[in-house]
VOMI-364695 format. One record per residue (C-alpha): residue number from 1; x, y, z. Coordinates in steps of 0.02 Angstrom, whole numbers, plus 50000, padded with zeros to 5 digits. Layout:
// VOMI-364695
NUM / X / Y / Z;
...
This chain:
// VOMI-364695
1 / 50170 / 50036 / 44880;
2 / 50011 / 50126 / 44950;
3 / 49889 / 50055 / 45072;
4 / 49808 / 49883 / 45013;
5 / 49651 / 49901 / 44946;
6 / 49508 / 49769 / 44985;
7 / 49530 / 49597 / 44878;
8 / 49370 / 49558 / 44770;
9 / 49231 / 49523 / 44856;
10 / 49167 / 49316 / 44851;
11 / 49115 / 49271 / 44657;
12 / 48947 / 49208 / 44768;
13 / 48895 / 49109 / 44923;
14 / 48773 / 49044 / 44799;
15 / 48830 / 48864 / 44765;
16 / 48905 / 48818 / 44911;
17 / 48854 / 48642 / 44938;
18 / 48755 / 48603 / 45113;
19 / 48841 / 48480 / 45219;
20 / 48791 / 48322 / 45291;
21 / 48850 / 48285 / 45465;
22 / 48851 / 48122 / 45511;
23 / 48929 / 48013 / 45671;
24 / 48997 / 47829 / 45662;
25 / 49061 / 47733 / 45790;
26 / 49266 / 47745 / 45805;
27 / 49246 / 47534 / 45741;
28 / 49154 / 47594 / 45601;
29 / 49291 / 47676 / 45510;
30 / 49211 / 47843 / 45470;
31 / 49147 / 48006 / 45600;
32 / 49150 / 48149 / 45455;
33 / 49043 / 48254 / 45385;
34 / 49089 / 48259 / 45200;
35 / 49113 / 48450 / 45105;
36 / 49131 / 48487 / 44941;
37 / 49322 / 48441 / 44935;
38 / 49428 / 48596 / 44915;
39 / 49483 / 48592 / 45102;
40 / 49576 / 48412 / 45091;
41 / 49722 / 48353 / 45154;
42 / 49877 / 48242 / 45104;
43 / 49850 / 48159 / 45293;
44 / 49755 / 47988 / 45328;
45 / 49624 / 47941 / 45459;
46 / 49494 / 47973 / 45563;
47 / 49457 / 48023 / 45753;
48 / 49307 / 48057 / 45836;
49 / 49351 / 48207 / 46007;
50 / 49218 / 48213 / 46153;
51 / 49201 / 48383 / 46234;
52 / 49057 / 48453 / 46346;
53 / 49139 / 48632 / 46314;
54 / 48993 / 48724 / 46203;
55 / 49022 / 48845 / 46056;
56 / 48947 / 49021 / 46094;
57 / 48990 / 49093 / 45909;
58 / 49128 / 49037 / 45789;
59 / 49171 / 49230 / 45774;
60 / 49350 / 49278 / 45833;
61 / 49245 / 49456 / 45882;
62 / 49096 / 49394 / 45992;
63 / 49187 / 49248 / 46101;
64 / 49298 / 49219 / 46224;
65 / 49276 / 49054 / 46300;
66 / 49365 / 48899 / 46277;
67 / 49250 / 48805 / 46207;
68 / 49228 / 48917 / 46040;
69 / 49412 / 48960 / 46062;
70 / 49448 / 48763 / 46021;
71 / 49376 / 48773 / 45869;
72 / 49474 / 48941 / 45824;
73 / 49625 / 48862 / 45847;
74 / 49606 / 48708 / 45699;
75 / 49524 / 48842 / 45574;
76 / 49591 / 49002 / 45578;
77 / 49764 / 49044 / 45545;
78 / 49865 / 49195 / 45677;
79 / 50007 / 49295 / 45653;
80 / 50095 / 49231 / 45805;
81 / 50097 / 49053 / 45911;
82 / 50164 / 48927 / 46002;
83 / 50261 / 48752 / 45958;
84 / 50210 / 48593 / 46018;
85 / 50288 / 48592 / 46186;
86 / 50306 / 48763 / 46219;
87 / 50234 / 48951 / 46318;
88 / 50337 / 49028 / 46183;
89 / 50267 / 49108 / 46024;
90 / 50344 / 49101 / 45866;
91 / 50284 / 49169 / 45678;
92 / 50144 / 49063 / 45625;
93 / 50109 / 49137 / 45453;
94 / 50212 / 49255 / 45473;
95 / 50394 / 49259 / 45378;
96 / 50453 / 49358 / 45544;
97 / 50401 / 49474 / 45658;
98 / 50488 / 49593 / 45775;
99 / 50500 / 49775 / 45837;
100 / 50559 / 49894 / 45709;
101 / 50529 / 50067 / 45854;
102 / 50472 / 50035 / 46023;
103 / 50302 / 50059 / 46001;
104 / 50276 / 49987 / 45805;
105 / 50271 / 49797 / 45789;
106 / 50307 / 49752 / 45623;
107 / 50270 / 49586 / 45541;
108 / 50299 / 49525 / 45389;
109 / 50189 / 49377 / 45288;
110 / 50213 / 49227 / 45197;
111 / 50194 / 49265 / 45031;
112 / 50048 / 49161 / 44907;
113 / 49943 / 49127 / 45078;
114 / 49779 / 49076 / 44998;
115 / 49600 / 49057 / 45124;
116 / 49528 / 48869 / 45070;
117 / 49398 / 48972 / 44958;
118 / 49540 / 49039 / 44840;
119 / 49537 / 49199 / 44909;
120 / 49707 / 49286 / 44943;
121 / 49777 / 49292 / 45105;
122 / 49842 / 49459 / 45129;
123 / 49906 / 49621 / 45259;
124 / 49720 / 49716 / 45210;
125 / 49652 / 49537 / 45308;
126 / 49766 / 49565 / 45435;
127 / 49722 / 49727 / 45464;
128 / 49531 / 49696 / 45437;
129 / 49559 / 49549 / 45567;
130 / 49604 / 49679 / 45687;
131 / 49503 / 49853 / 45648;
132 / 49350 / 49752 / 45678;
133 / 49399 / 49679 / 45836;
134 / 49401 / 49840 / 45926;
135 / 49257 / 49927 / 45843;
136 / 49135 / 49787 / 45870;
137 / 49208 / 49770 / 46021;
138 / 49084 / 49625 / 46069;
139 / 49059 / 49636 / 46269;
140 / 49081 / 49435 / 46249;
141 / 49235 / 49451 / 46148;
142 / 49427 / 49461 / 46179;
143 / 49447 / 49650 / 46116;
144 / 49525 / 49711 / 46292;
145 / 49663 / 49615 / 46252;
146 / 49690 / 49753 / 46127;
147 / 49694 / 49908 / 46261;
148 / 49884 / 49922 / 46190;
149 / 49835 / 49940 / 46003;
150 / 49830 / 50099 / 45929;
151 / 49801 / 50074 / 45737;
152 / 49838 / 49949 / 45591;
153 / 49928 / 49969 / 45457;
154 / 49956 / 49903 / 45293;
155 / 50097 / 49957 / 45187;
156 / 50069 / 49824 / 45055;
157 / 50017 / 49658 / 45025;
158 / 50124 / 49555 / 45135;
159 / 50170 / 49685 / 45264;
160 / 50073 / 49745 / 45441;
161 / 50123 / 49883 / 45553;
162 / 50049 / 49884 / 45740;
163 / 50076 / 50063 / 45799;
164 / 50052 / 50045 / 45986;
165 / 50013 / 50169 / 46114;
166 / 50131 / 50128 / 46259;
167 / 50329 / 50071 / 46199;
168 / 50400 / 49900 / 46263;
169 / 50270 / 49804 / 46255;
170 / 50296 / 49623 / 46320;
171 / 50154 / 49527 / 46277;
172 / 50103 / 49590 / 46115;
173 / 50176 / 49467 / 46019;
174 / 50084 / 49349 / 46134;
175 / 49936 / 49421 / 46119;
176 / 49940 / 49403 / 45943;
177 / 49918 / 49213 / 45974;
178 / 49768 / 49241 / 46084;
179 / 49587 / 49229 / 46073;
180 / 49605 / 49427 / 45999;
181 / 49728 / 49368 / 45854;
182 / 49642 / 49229 / 45740;
183 / 49643 / 49305 / 45575;
184 / 49489 / 49328 / 45462;
185 / 49426 / 49331 / 45294;
186 / 49377 / 49514 / 45238;
187 / 49282 / 49445 / 45109;
188 / 49159 / 49355 / 45207;
189 / 49174 / 49434 / 45394;
190 / 49064 / 49601 / 45406;
191 / 49151 / 49757 / 45467;
192 / 49062 / 49808 / 45599;
193 / 48960 / 49679 / 45671;
194 / 48978 / 49484 / 45705;
195 / 48951 / 49367 / 45557;
196 / 48848 / 49227 / 45588;
197 / 48916 / 49029 / 45618;
198 / 48828 / 48971 / 45473;
199 / 48881 / 49133 / 45344;
200 / 49062 / 49057 / 45388;
201 / 49049 / 48887 / 45375;
202 / 48969 / 48940 / 45207;
203 / 49123 / 49048 / 45152;
204 / 49261 / 48916 / 45184;
205 / 49330 / 49058 / 45277;
206 / 49483 / 48968 / 45335;
207 / 49650 / 48942 / 45351;
208 / 49702 / 48860 / 45484;
209 / 49767 / 48638 / 45459;
210 / 49598 / 48608 / 45460;
211 / 49438 / 48691 / 45383;
212 / 49241 / 48626 / 45415;
213 / 49151 / 48524 / 45303;
214 / 48979 / 48518 / 45418;
215 / 48922 / 48599 / 45573;
216 / 48783 / 48571 / 45677;
217 / 48789 / 48685 / 45822;
218 / 48862 / 48612 / 46007;
219 / 48798 / 48468 / 45935;
220 / 48942 / 48394 / 45793;
221 / 49069 / 48476 / 45714;
222 / 49161 / 48423 / 45560;
223 / 49338 / 48455 / 45499;
224 / 49453 / 48417 / 45347;
225 / 49630 / 48436 / 45339;
226 / 49673 / 48587 / 45249;
227 / 49824 / 48581 / 45128;
228 / 49846 / 48766 / 45096;
229 / 49906 / 48804 / 45275;
230 / 50088 / 48876 / 45285;
231 / 50093 / 48894 / 45489;
232 / 50191 / 48852 / 45619;
233 / 50143 / 48699 / 45650;
234 / 50145 / 48586 / 45496;
235 / 50019 / 48483 / 45426;
236 / 49879 / 48392 / 45522;
237 / 49926 / 48222 / 45542;
238 / 49752 / 48153 / 45533;
239 / 49646 / 48195 / 45359;
240 / 49458 / 48208 / 45458;
241 / 49405 / 48264 / 45641;
242 / 49255 / 48251 / 45718;
243 / 49182 / 48338 / 45876;
244 / 49049 / 48268 / 45976;
245 / 48970 / 48390 / 46103;
246 / 48891 / 48307 / 46271;
247 / 48754 / 48401 / 46356;
248 / 48817 / 48260 / 46516;
249 / 49014 / 48197 / 46558;
250 / 48937 / 48034 / 46592;
251 / 48885 / 48002 / 46419;
252 / 49065 / 48052 / 46371;
253 / 49129 / 47946 / 46492;
254 / 49019 / 47817 / 46435;
255 / 49078 / 47836 / 46233;
256 / 49261 / 47827 / 46294;
257 / 49222 / 47688 / 46394;
258 / 49156 / 47574 / 46231;
259 / 49268 / 47658 / 46105;
260 / 49132 / 47745 / 45994;
261 / 49226 / 47892 / 46020;
262 / 49450 / 47915 / 46035;
263 / 49488 / 48059 / 46130;
264 / 49389 / 48149 / 46275;
265 / 49417 / 48314 / 46327;
266 / 49354 / 48445 / 46420;
267 / 49261 / 48408 / 46557;
268 / 49256 / 48230 / 46661;
269 / 49211 / 48265 / 46827;
270 / 49362 / 48188 / 46945;
271 / 49280 / 48043 / 46994;
272 / 49270 / 47980 / 46814;
273 / 49455 / 48014 / 46785;
274 / 49491 / 47916 / 46918;
275 / 49394 / 47761 / 46885;
276 / 49464 / 47788 / 46677;
277 / 49627 / 47778 / 46747;
278 / 49611 / 47606 / 46793;
279 / 49547 / 47558 / 46604;
280 / 49655 / 47443 / 46498;
281 / 49544 / 47503 / 46353;
282 / 49597 / 47706 / 46376;
283 / 49732 / 47822 / 46423;
284 / 49732 / 47966 / 46538;
285 / 49874 / 48094 / 46507;
286 / 49898 / 48228 / 46604;
287 / 49958 / 48401 / 46539;
288 / 50019 / 48543 / 46642;
289 / 49890 / 48664 / 46757;
290 / 49841 / 48827 / 46714;
291 / 49670 / 48846 / 46741;
292 / 49588 / 48923 / 46892;
293 / 49433 / 48935 / 46996;
294 / 49353 / 49084 / 47065;
295 / 49199 / 49168 / 47106;
296 / 49173 / 49340 / 47036;
297 / 49080 / 49495 / 47124;
298 / 48996 / 49613 / 47051;
299 / 49057 / 49789 / 47128;
300 / 48833 / 49869 / 47088;
301 / 48739 / 49741 / 47144;
302 / 48837 / 49606 / 47287;
303 / 48769 / 49653 / 47452;
304 / 48790 / 49842 / 47490;
305 / 48845 / 49830 / 47325;
306 / 48855 / 50028 / 47231;
307 / 48667 / 50023 / 47141;
308 / 48577 / 49949 / 47302;
309 / 48481 / 50034 / 47399;
310 / 48574 / 49984 / 47542;
311 / 48743 / 50063 / 47440;
312 / 48917 / 50055 / 47556;
313 / 49070 / 50021 / 47492;
314 / 49158 / 49969 / 47676;
315 / 49007 / 49844 / 47713;
316 / 49037 / 49786 / 47531;
317 / 49198 / 49764 / 47561;
318 / 49192 / 49661 / 47730;
319 / 49070 / 49560 / 47634;
320 / 49200 / 49476 / 47510;
321 / 49336 / 49480 / 47648;
322 / 49215 / 49368 / 47756;
323 / 49161 / 49270 / 47613;
324 / 49374 / 49258 / 47583;
325 / 49398 / 49203 / 47746;
326 / 49256 / 49053 / 47754;
327 / 49312 / 48955 / 47626;
328 / 49396 / 48802 / 47625;
329 / 49495 / 48760 / 47469;
330 / 49578 / 48586 / 47542;
331 / 49392 / 48527 / 47576;
332 / 49348 / 48573 / 47396;
333 / 49500 / 48496 / 47322;
334 / 49486 / 48326 / 47417;
335 / 49289 / 48291 / 47406;
336 / 49244 / 48367 / 47244;
337 / 49408 / 48365 / 47152;
338 / 49509 / 48202 / 47228;
339 / 49659 / 48340 / 47191;
340 / 49650 / 48369 / 47013;
341 / 49617 / 48524 / 47073;
342 / 49724 / 48611 / 47220;
343 / 49699 / 48745 / 47311;
344 / 49765 / 48930 / 47257;
345 / 49774 / 49063 / 47358;
346 / 49848 / 49173 / 47220;
347 / 49795 / 49279 / 47070;
348 / 49935 / 49206 / 46975;
349 / 49940 / 49014 / 46986;
350 / 50080 / 48931 / 47060;
351 / 50232 / 48899 / 46928;
352 / 50210 / 49057 / 46838;
353 / 50340 / 49175 / 46837;
354 / 50268 / 49299 / 46971;
355 / 50148 / 49204 / 47061;
356 / 50110 / 49239 / 47254;
357 / 49995 / 49200 / 47372;
358 / 49929 / 49351 / 47487;
359 / 49759 / 49267 / 47505;
360 / 49848 / 49153 / 47597;
361 / 49934 / 49269 / 47734;
362 / 49764 / 49411 / 47716;
363 / 49637 / 49299 / 47767;
364 / 49567 / 49136 / 47847;
365 / 49683 / 49079 / 47995;
366 / 49823 / 49149 / 47900;
367 / 49917 / 48998 / 47851;
368 / 49753 / 48947 / 47692;
369 / 49620 / 48864 / 47822;
370 / 49448 / 48964 / 47841;
371 / 49423 / 49058 / 47996;
372 / 49232 / 49105 / 48075;
373 / 49273 / 49204 / 48208;
374 / 49402 / 49314 / 48109;
375 / 49237 / 49335 / 47944;
376 / 49129 / 49387 / 48094;
377 / 49243 / 49533 / 48152;
378 / 49265 / 49593 / 47985;
379 / 49052 / 49595 / 47966;
380 / 49076 / 49666 / 48128;
381 / 49195 / 49803 / 48109;
382 / 49117 / 49843 / 47963;
383 / 48924 / 49838 / 48063;
384 / 48850 / 49724 / 47925;
385 / 48689 / 49630 / 48012;
386 / 48707 / 49422 / 47980;
387 / 48669 / 49326 / 47924;
388 / 48715 / 49422 / 47763;
389 / 48597 / 49366 / 47601;
390 / 48724 / 49306 / 47451;
391 / 48645 / 49271 / 47264;
392 / 48785 / 49164 / 47203;
393 / 48758 / 49090 / 47011;
394 / 48852 / 48950 / 46930;
395 / 48854 / 48856 / 46756;
396 / 48785 / 48688 / 46779;
397 / 48857 / 48632 / 46603;
398 / 49027 / 48726 / 46562;
399 / 49156 / 48672 / 46682;
400 / 49101 / 48491 / 46699;
401 / 48977 / 48378 / 46780;
402 / 49059 / 48454 / 46972;
403 / 49019 / 48610 / 46964;
404 / 48854 / 48551 / 47056;
405 / 48956 / 48484 / 47195;
406 / 49085 / 48620 / 47191;
407 / 48942 / 48772 / 47239;
408 / 48852 / 48656 / 47359;
409 / 49003 / 48633 / 47447;
410 / 49028 / 48811 / 47445;
411 / 48867 / 48878 / 47500;
412 / 48867 / 48759 / 47639;
413 / 49043 / 48830 / 47696;
414 / 48968 / 48999 / 47682;
415 / 48833 / 48948 / 47782;
416 / 48916 / 48867 / 47910;
417 / 48910 / 48985 / 48063;
418 / 48776 / 49068 / 48013;
419 / 48835 / 49207 / 47932;
420 / 48777 / 49160 / 47779;
421 / 48612 / 49139 / 47673;
422 / 48661 / 49080 / 47513;
423 / 48529 / 49082 / 47367;
424 / 48630 / 48959 / 47245;
425 / 48548 / 48950 / 47044;
426 / 48625 / 48872 / 46903;
427 / 48604 / 48911 / 46733;
428 / 48664 / 48856 / 46565;
429 / 48817 / 48911 / 46479;
430 / 48768 / 48990 / 46331;
431 / 48628 / 49075 / 46422;
432 / 48758 / 49140 / 46580;
433 / 48864 / 49207 / 46471;
434 / 48778 / 49345 / 46423;
435 / 48672 / 49349 / 46588;
436 / 48835 / 49370 / 46666;
437 / 48890 / 49539 / 46578;
438 / 48733 / 49636 / 46628;
439 / 48719 / 49658 / 46808;
440 / 48610 / 49486 / 46841;
441 / 48711 / 49390 / 46954;
442 / 48759 / 49467 / 47112;
443 / 48917 / 49329 / 47149;
444 / 48951 / 49204 / 47003;
445 / 49063 / 49048 / 46941;
446 / 49195 / 49058 / 46824;
447 / 49332 / 48983 / 46766;
448 / 49494 / 49079 / 46653;
449 / 49599 / 48949 / 46555;
450 / 49743 / 49067 / 46493;
451 / 49764 / 49149 / 46325;
452 / 49952 / 49147 / 46368;
453 / 50089 / 49065 / 46476;
454 / 50112 / 49230 / 46568;
455 / 50088 / 49313 / 46731;
456 / 49977 / 49442 / 46618;
457 / 49842 / 49364 / 46567;
458 / 49784 / 49327 / 46743;
459 / 49782 / 49537 / 46771;
460 / 49744 / 49632 / 46620;
461 / 49565 / 49549 / 46564;
462 / 49514 / 49544 / 46751;
463 / 49587 / 49720 / 46819;
464 / 49611 / 49848 / 46714;
465 / 49473 / 49977 / 46730;
466 / 49390 / 49910 / 46565;
467 / 49395 / 49722 / 46599;
468 / 49310 / 49548 / 46516;
469 / 49229 / 49537 / 46716;
470 / 49136 / 49686 / 46679;
471 / 49107 / 49695 / 46853;
472 / 49127 / 49880 / 46872;
473 / 49315 / 49842 / 46977;
474 / 49373 / 49995 / 46964;
475 / 49574 / 50050 / 47040;
476 / 49680 / 50181 / 46952;
477 / 49837 / 50129 / 47036;
478 / 49799 / 49930 / 47008;
479 / 49776 / 49979 / 46825;
480 / 49923 / 50104 / 46803;
481 / 50036 / 49955 / 46880;
482 / 49956 / 49841 / 46774;
483 / 50007 / 49938 / 46610;
484 / 50194 / 49973 / 46687;
485 / 50217 / 49787 / 46720;
486 / 50187 / 49760 / 46533;
487 / 50298 / 49897 / 46486;
488 / 50449 / 49823 / 46603;
489 / 50577 / 49742 / 46522;
490 / 50693 / 49708 / 46658;
491 / 50627 / 49542 / 46730;
492 / 50660 / 49559 / 46901;
493 / 50601 / 49748 / 46904;
494 / 50429 / 49652 / 46816;
495 / 50422 / 49515 / 46948;
496 / 50387 / 49628 / 47088;
497 / 50264 / 49738 / 47012;
498 / 50178 / 49588 / 46950;
499 / 50187 / 49525 / 47142;
500 / 50114 / 49698 / 47212;
501 / 49986 / 49699 / 47099;
502 / 49929 / 49536 / 47184;
503 / 49945 / 49607 / 47349;
504 / 49844 / 49756 / 47308;
505 / 49681 / 49656 / 47227;
506 / 49675 / 49518 / 47347;
507 / 49641 / 49695 / 47477;
508 / 49497 / 49743 / 47350;
509 / 49439 / 49559 / 47332;
510 / 49373 / 49595 / 47155;
511 / 49374 / 49403 / 47134;
512 / 49401 / 49236 / 47243;
513 / 49535 / 49128 / 47168;
514 / 49522 / 48957 / 47244;
515 / 49564 / 48814 / 47147;
516 / 49707 / 48757 / 47026;
517 / 49701 / 48642 / 46876;
518 / 49757 / 48509 / 46774;
519 / 49736 / 48482 / 46602;
520 / 49680 / 48280 / 46567;
521 / 49659 / 48204 / 46417;
522 / 49558 / 48022 / 46408;
523 / 49601 / 47949 / 46259;
524 / 49603 / 47772 / 46157;
525 / 49763 / 47663 / 46157;
526 / 49784 / 47662 / 45995;
527 / 49779 / 47851 / 45992;
528 / 49961 / 47957 / 46024;
529 / 50007 / 48112 / 46008;
530 / 49904 / 48201 / 46149;
531 / 50065 / 48211 / 46259;
532 / 50133 / 48343 / 46119;
533 / 49970 / 48449 / 46125;
534 / 49941 / 48468 / 46307;
535 / 50087 / 48593 / 46331;
536 / 50107 / 48741 / 46409;
537 / 49998 / 48830 / 46276;
538 / 49853 / 48786 / 46347;
539 / 49766 / 48751 / 46166;
540 / 49725 / 48596 / 46119;
541 / 49773 / 48548 / 45929;
542 / 49678 / 48402 / 45845;
543 / 49809 / 48397 / 45731;
544 / 49918 / 48335 / 45824;
545 / 49853 / 48175 / 45843;
546 / 49867 / 48047 / 45733;
547 / 49755 / 47920 / 45684;
548 / 49758 / 47755 / 45664;
549 / 49593 / 47700 / 45565;
550 / 49551 / 47750 / 45399;
551 / 49447 / 47879 / 45347;
552 / 49293 / 47844 / 45266;
553 / 49284 / 47854 / 45070;
554 / 49197 / 48014 / 45004;
555 / 48982 / 48033 / 45001;
556 / 48906 / 48101 / 44868;
557 / 48887 / 48274 / 44884;
558 / 48716 / 48351 / 44918;
559 / 48598 / 48445 / 44831;
560 / 48651 / 48624 / 44810;
561 / 48573 / 48738 / 44917;
562 / 48465 / 48910 / 44876;
563 / 48587 / 49052 / 44883;
564 / 48612 / 49152 / 45037;
565 / 48602 / 49357 / 45078;
566 / 48765 / 49437 / 45101;
567 / 48914 / 49350 / 45183;
568 / 48890 / 49468 / 45362;
569 / 48756 / 49437 / 45497;
570 / 48719 / 49573 / 45610;
571 / 48654 / 49534 / 45795;
572 / 48554 / 49678 / 45893;
573 / 48646 / 49836 / 45936;
574 / 48698 / 49786 / 46131;
575 / 48800 / 49892 / 46253;
576 / 48985 / 49922 / 46193;
577 / 49035 / 49829 / 46326;
578 / 49179 / 49685 / 46388;
579 / 49220 / 49506 / 46373;
580 / 49136 / 49346 / 46444;
581 / 49196 / 49204 / 46510;
582 / 49329 / 49039 / 46488;
């Protein structure tokens, strides 16, 4: 067949009814908004899940953070995905996926796939999804993960051929399961601009385990099992799920204790988790750790940065090195996180192949402890007068309630010996995610929750010349080594390259990692399945959680809303830069 033509446009967005969002306590039996029923599945029961993780946008091209990806994992299909309990990827809505040449990766879709709105899901949608990721290249999106993608071909309705720039890409199947991988409906999404959350919901542009039946931004999202899902993970075990967004983790803790929510997922404080472990009315479920915390330095605006009046690369490096020699990771782990986060001296977290600890040897006392005398010497040798004024930013809502304590302690550690004066400021996440990519913050907090379980995912997004940090770090040798390791089939050779990259990055200190954390969920005693989804994929899939209580009967549909405009809503033009947070 010739190239696939665009499918029909949606007959109309008009007639799609508004959804009433409701939330009832667990004991009341229902927590779900009701749609018009065309996304319903055969599962039973309902769940209420609480989180403090905020959504930025539902459009996969415009967000690269855990809160948004948590929604995408429930409702969008992927070509490749990770089965429960595994870090490895397998075909999801694909029938097969394989390299058909060193630079061609060919995917065959399962036949007869449908979107929840009734549209056919074909290779044309797949090509459209990846083409728009690259074309939009939103500064807050995941397009940087597609650095090796040259073009996408759809020779027939069920065949997709990805043409790659470099041969033997060992990571491309993983990337298809990452935040760059959700497939979207080309009849609902705009090709060259982000599509609004409401247009996505109204267009029923879903084909994952769930559809969204009600949506109130960062307050409540209501889901219903989609019986048209034909993917790897199988049907949802619970028919209806409502996710409630909390501004304060303390309120989420109270509601899981009182049985008003069934699951508390990201992010309770370490003190709250410790307290809940002794509560017989809930279960605390631990999963493997892959989350890291780090400070990012903006190479243009940090002290002595390239665009400051006193620009001096050697002095700027000395400032970063001195900070690395003053951070006390053990103190942060013990005092703030009570061991739920552990010291990290690596760019790749412990447990992954290739993890090394160059930061332990190179900074502080050489054994993991801070060393003020060494920090002073680094600054003196570079001709830096002390105290150095450092503007340091953190998010007060995205990384859990302990962030304030975490950064107050980091401020104390940096200031303790008179080498720094830290101006500590905080910003809510939605604003933070935009401002950090606009050179507003000279140094700032970030966390990283991996897209896939491979060391590459802790290197490529951070240290390629075009990276999601947008912190103006560039080292051509590091860039080339990252590309080389991704295309090295021999496991031992690839591991050696990964270790070499970490040493070189540690010398540059683009970022300063300091903690590694585990996954933790708190569930009601009648909720099962959390162990199945707290796995090395680092994707929390609601469909794995069977619910014991019945779903409420359908509510009467609300009156129809007036017709809307076109399917895509453009955002104001912005610089074509890359990526935000986690």
